[in-house]
C-alpha angles and dihedrals in degrees: 000000000000126000114244118215120229100241095070091045092047090048091050093053094043097059092049103246094115095055127056094202102065121090096238099229096135098060092069093069113139095229095064096046096041090049093053094046093047094052097046094084093046096050099033094110096044116101117245115255107227092195089070090055089045091054090048091054092047089054096041107042102055096061095034103042098017091242122161122222093245091053091051092048092050096048121020102022094042092058109109090215093055099099094041092049092048093049092049090049092048100046107029126064112242145093128338130265121253128210109202124197108207127189116222129211099022089174093053125112112292092222094067117079114260121253125217137198128196130220132190110212138162093218135056127236124175119220135158088243092063108103097179140346124208116205116207111200124188117233091194132045093251134011124245115212092202091066128063109278090217091068092052101045134056121197136209125195114218109193123214136172093097138099094252132010092222096103094050094046091047090052091050093050099039099038104032118015101036096043090048090053092047091048092050092050092045094055095050110074093182091056091045092055094050099031092114089062098047096045100249093142089053090050091050090051092051090050089051092048091049091049090048093049092052089047091053092049089050093051099043115123106235110236109209111248110236121213116183112224112234122202112246092235091054092046093050092047093051092046091050092049091050091051092049093039090236122158110259114236140119092289092074089064114084112249091235089067093045090057095041109104093199090056092048091046089053090051091049090049090052091051091051090051089050090054092051093047093048092046088053088062101036093049093047115122141156140213108255094204093053098067143021131292092252090056091055092048095045091045094061093041092050091044090055091052091048092049091048089052091051091048090051091052092048089055093049119115094245094056092044090051092050092053091046090052091053092047089048088054089047093244090147094155091075098039108038097060096031096108095043093045093054093049088210097137095050091043092051092049092050093046093048091050092048092047089060082078098035098050115092090005103170095220092122089066088063098042094047096043113128101189139031096255091057090048090055092047091049090053089055091051093046097049092039088056093042097047094042098050097036088071091056103031118070093225106151116254089220087064095039093060096058088040089060090047089052089051086052089056091050089046090052093050094047093047092047090050093050095045092046091052090058093055091221097196091059095048122102113260095254092053091043092050092049094049095045093047089050090050091050089050088053090053090049090050089053091052091050092049091048090054090053091046091050091053091048091048092052091047093049091047091054093046094048092043089226123169110280115261126171110260100224131142122203103204116213091209096060094104092046091051090050091049093049092051091048091049091052092055093042094050091045092054091046092049091049090052091046091052091045093053095043115121096247100030144055116352099016096050093039095049095043093053100040102122091307091284097118118055130224094272103081094173092055092048094050100050100283094283116147094221097184092054092045091054093049093049091049090053091051088063091062093047092066096063137064102255094191096055103114096174120115092260092044092050091051090051091049092050091049093049092046091052090052089048092050092050091059094044092048091066091056093045094051092057092047093048094051094055096041096050089050091056094044092046091057093051111115100203144002094273092058089048089053090051092051092047092048091054098042101033091115087072096061097082097096123077092223092054091044090049092051092053095032093109089060093040092049091051094050096039090052088053091052092044090052090051091049090047089055088052090052091048090048091051095044091055085065126229094268092060097040129099089244089064092057091045089050090053090051089051092044094245113159119235100256096045091043091051091049092049090046092050092047091051090053090047092052090050090049091052090051091051093047089051087056089052089054090049091053101040099030134235111327090030091150089070093067123085095249092037093047091052091048091046092051092047093045092048092050089044091048090053089054088052093056106123098193094086089052091054093044092049089051091048091049091049092050092049091047096052126072102232100171117147106232143102131067124329095241135038135185113237123200113226124224094236092050132273133070136269136200114242138170112256092230127108109237088214089068089062090050092044099075091044090052092048092049094050095041090054089053089050091055101255121142108237116197117249095241092055090045091054091048089052091054091052090049090052090057096057095033097102095050094041093050091046092050094045092049091047093050090045090051090046091052092047090049092051089048089051090051090050090051090050101037091161089076095044095099092051095058095039093109095054091043091054090054091052091049090051090054090049090053089051093051095051090081096052124097137206095229093080092053092053095049102036105035095094090049089054089053100048106028120080118254092256090062095059118104126222096259093057091049090047094052096045096041091049091060091051096044093045090052090049094050093047091046091055091048090050093048093048093046094048091046091048093046091051091047091048091049089053091047091046091051091051091046090052089049087060089070094050106031121109113279100250134110096245094055093049092044092052093052093045088050091054091051091048091050091052091049090050089052091052089049091053091050089057103237114176125242090021094145094058092044092051090049090056090046091051091051089052091050090047090053092052092047091048088055090050090050092049091049094047090051090051091048091047092049091048092048093044093048095053115119119208108178116184095021131070118244094243091070091064093083097056089048090056090049089054091052090048091054090052094052111013094156095049091045093051091049091048092047090051091062097034107039092167095059092088094070111135123186113207108230120236115236117220121187125208106216136179122214127168088359088301121121116213141158121249118226099021126242094256089064090061092051092051093048095050093049091051091051090052091050091051092055092047092046091061088077104020093060093054116113117242125241114265131189096196102067090112093046113100097203093053093048089063091055107082109203127206120274094247090058092054098048137044096250089115089072089079089068092058097069105107099158097071095254093134093044090051092063093055091045089054090052092053092046091051090049090051091049090051091049092050093052095046090051089064091060093044089058088067087070085085090069087074098033099054127082119225096226091053090056094046091050091051091053095047118177098318107122089196091061091047090050092048090051092052091051091050091048090053092048094047091049090071089072094069105007094087139102091245118096099193144035123224119211097177107263094024134050125204114209112201099166093115097054097033097083096042093048089047092052092046089047092051090052092051092046092050093051093048093047091050093049090044090053092055091048092048094049092053091049091050092051092051090048092051092051093051091050092051091050092051091049091051091051092049095050093054095053114116118247093210091059089053094047094045092052095050100081093050091055091050 
């Protein structure tokens, strides 16, 4: 064994060939390769020295394979073919050499240390005894022993000592070969720019597919391979039958075996073992949530292959013969339930149904994706396959949910792998922004696909009537998505600050040029802080960590690094805030604040700076928001309901052009306001929360303000409609509610057309030639068309006004007939002549005009004149009638006195005289109807006044004189003036007051009489009634012929000229009732006065005559005294008068004298009655004494003796 010096060993380890874990970058150095290539030609003829290769192995194998020198001497170097095999490897082109480490005595005791042997071979064989295999691969066509072997050979360690080599191969590809290729491509810009031409993306895809394939092989669930044990006798019999081409059945088995119970028991035992083995496969299952999606897919595909293999074995001739033998021996227990016990049929059906989903599952597209776009496309393929087949394949939803979560884990790993390969933190901002936005779009695509999958899962669950389970997916990439979105915002803020603090941009330029206040040295002004350097150093902190590590440890590292970053940035922000607040604090008004914000808006990219000036920003942004809100309100009110619409009508702007101008004005105002937002929030303002909301709203609002659709809709409408100028001037239009109406046969849109075209050309729109020509023709007939349309509109309005006021219809009949005659004349005229001859009418002299042209043009003018007269007369008449009607209505509410009625009647008569002077037709009939109406109102007033008079006359007011009624009404009025005035307004006759007549009962010459007499009261009341009736009856009636000479000569009777005839119209006895009340009141007065006149007998009677009439009857005397007492109440009272409503009887003069005379009479009668009563009492007393005396002298014996007889 030779000693190996350290330099070759050290060289071998340094270039990476002795270690499988280094990336191998150093062995591509140009010096080594160039040196080898340069010496090949010089040493081509020299033989290869195998001792050099021997020394290389002695130095390489101990650290790599753990070999000892004695083991190498006993195995590799003691092989007689060693030198020949090495020379052939060194000089001839071909495959590599392999050094295999093999473990001996696998069955030995586990307590003893293992022993290994080593072999050098040119071919590979895989065996469980292989612990490791080292592949030595030439980098040059032939080896040169004069150069270091390490520079000419690369090595690869293939591990063994495991069930499958998939894990080792996957580690080599994913952690060594593929990263080395990506690193090489990433460090070569020239290759990166032209990689699409040299197939690098295809190579990357192949690497990813190889890695994916090894990963699938590593994750496959091993389905146990089932081999059915066949009895040797059965096997030999089947083999013999096949050789002799004999039909295989029970007859090929010797009968001795068929009757041998031990043989049959052995067959039955084999069948039972088959059932157990098959059940072990058919009942095999796995937990979907425990592995990856590829494991679930490969499990069902492998299970189908295993079940097909078992089914093939069950249909083999050996198995069929075993079952026939058992059936021949009547061992039905093992054969009858064989198929059902195995469950093979049901298992195969289930697996085949499930594999309808698993076959062609496009999961490899996701796992092998090399960029973000392919990841998004693969998601579309996966969920399209999953949603489409899940409706047809009975794959359980309870397994589909964890399958989607497993796909989410694969999606997270693939996305993390792709994003990590781009080294996001080192990318320029534009590339970083593009990659992160693409990743966010991928996340959004996942969310959209998950929504579709959720809907499909719910639909399938309902159709299958499966047990309800919550359809919820817990995505494994949620934290990664959150981190990516956070990184986008963080990097955006950093980039904005970096741009702001750059030497020629943002803060430096803005501060240096701000009104000359800040000098050129920004650092000196802002506290001496080199902001650009500070920002760069802060960013270097983030470069040293894995920004996509969302584990707990990774998150802690990110938080720590971000805090360190924020500490450095805070120093820059503090200096900026101090200066900016100073400038804003000295601003005197909002305009100066806007100027400061517009100059320093590049500073407002940081939250801390924005927070420091937020009070100013909030104030100004609220102002802008309020202005934009007013714009929204202005737009939402719509152009037709805005003030601009009315102003456009005043300026003769058509609707479409006016709407376009209005929208453009709003858009210009919106642009001005959004520029203010940029001044306040800074450049990139739409990235902030408030700015983004404003940007979204303004963009949506700006789309609504696009005027192109309005113009195109108008253009389409014009092309669709037939707007030719032809036909008759007038047409009869049928109304919806029934009836017909006169209209001008001219589309109003034609009038608007030339105005629209004129304004749209001014606004810069391209109007087609055909529409422009049509507009010119419309302009020719515009004056006549507008005149006719206005005339017809006026005519229709006037007729409508006449219909609403039909009472004046007969008065305007003459003017209406003239308008109808003009309409009949215009029905035969046509528009064609106006279109063709209008220019001739303008440019030819009047003598050159023909009759038709004069007739058409003059008709328009004459028709307008006639309708104008009709309108004026109708309006004048309607106004006059309204005034007359108001006055007539006032007749029913005016105060009930002659002056008020005469004034109103005079106004009506003046209005009628004015109508007579204006020459309205049918005035006499109209005035007759008006007079009848006035007579009816006056008759109602008469009826009401009679009722009021009767009510007032019939009032009884005993105990109070009538004159006190007025003060009592005044008191009531003071208590409720407002109510009284309102009541009096509606009932003007309710204030009637009849002055009561005062009669006095007097005594003269011992004669009682009434002064004045009762006939005076009757005469007075009748005169009062006549005065109230004469207020209306003496009014003069309305006449229409006061300006007619012939009628003035005819003097009519008085009753025809006044309203006295109304008294003959009372048929309900109202008038008679008033006279009846007068007579009743006279009779009531007469009855009361007669009571006083009876007291005349006090002076006329003699006392002796009365005493003689009474005689000695005490009852008559007593009755007379009672009647005297009762009669005394008539005059023996404190009152001095008696009220009977409208008359008062004063008896004060006679009351005392009658009372005195009455007292005298009562005293005399009482005195005479006392004498009579005393005599009667004496006589009574005497008779009682006599009876007592007689009674006392009666004998007791006589009484007692007579008692028994009476009994």
